[in-house]
N, C-alpha and C positions, 0 to 999 in steps of 0.2 A: 218419024224423026224430024229435029226441027230447022235444019237445016244451017244450024251454026257448029260448026268446030268445037271439039273435044278442046274444055278447059279455056274457050273463049274470055269468058266473062270471070272478073274475081267473087262477086258475090251476082245469084239469082235471085228476088224478090218474088214469094207465090204469098198475097196478104189475102185474106176473105176467099181463098177460091177451094182450097183441097176439098172441103167438103161437096163442091157443087160440081168436080169432075168427076166422068164417067170412072174413070182410072186413077186415083191417087198414087197408088203406087207405083206405075207407071212414070207419071208425072214428074217424083221425086227422083226418079231413076235419070231423065232425062234433065231435071236442073243442075244434078250431080255432074249430069258428063258435058254439060255446056260449063257449068261453072264452077270454079274449086270450093266455093263454100254456096248454102243457102238461107233465106230467112224466111219461115214459114207461119203465116199468124191462120187459128183458125176460131169459131168458138166451142166452147167447151159445153158440149150435150149432157156434162155431166153436175154442171152449176144447180146448188142447190133450190134456185130458183127456180130451172127447168123441170126439178126433177118435184119440186113441192105443187107447182102447177098441175103436174101431170097426174099426179096423185091427189089434189082439192078437185080438180077438173074435171079429169079422167080423160082426158084428148091431148095433142098435142098441143108445147105451147106455143102462144104467142106473146113478143113484146115488144118495143121499140127496136132491140136488135134481133132479133128473129121475129118482120112481120108478116111474112105470109102463113098462109094455113095449109098442112098438110100436105095436101094436095097439088098447090100452086108452087113448093118452094123450090127453089133452086138450087137447097140442100139437097142431096142424095146419099153423103156417106157422112152418116154422123157420127163422133165421134167425141176420145177423152182424152187427156195428159197421157192417161196410162195407156190406153187404146195407140195412141199415137208412135209413144215409146216404146212399143213392143213392135211395131212393126218398122220402125228404126231400128231396132236391136235384129231382127229377120233379114236387115234388107242391109246389114254389113253398115250400116249409116252412125257416126256418131256425133250426138249433143254434144254442143261448145257453149251454149246458152239456153238459160229457158226462162223466162219470164213469165207469170200470174196477174195478168192484169185485167183488170173493169172494165165496162162499155167506151170511157173515155181514154183508153191505153194507157190508166196510173197503174203502177206499183200496187197490189194490196200484201202488204208483209203477213198479214194470216193466210193468206191462201198460201205461200211458201210450204206452210204446214199439210194443207190438205188440198192440194192444188184440183183434183176431181170435186171435189165440193164445194172450193171458195173461191174460184178464178171462174172469170166468165168468160176469159177470152186468152187463146196460149199463144206465146210468141217465141219461136225456137230458130236458134241460130244453127245449121248442120253441117259435115260435110262429112266424104266417104273416109272410112278406117284406111 
């Protein structure tokens, strides 16, 4: 445990770390224990450019937003919008808002249609049910 009291904060923010921690499921529990709500951002590994890179190059993608090779990346838990939402349902976490954004964290209106395919990054506002 973090040493913080239950509901000590209104909002806890975890940006670009979910994929880099050993137990993201437990970290979500802790976030929502110490905070009434949480904001979580992570790279969407279902993004079409990741898929295309893997298909065409036969190796894990590298880009400006994913600059590490597979063996030295801090990303140990790769997920998509769908993966995260399934985890939230399993843990009794309510998704209050979801944004589908590009590398500059600008909203992408087309990505609302197919977030797993068209959004580079995910931004969620969550709370316990």
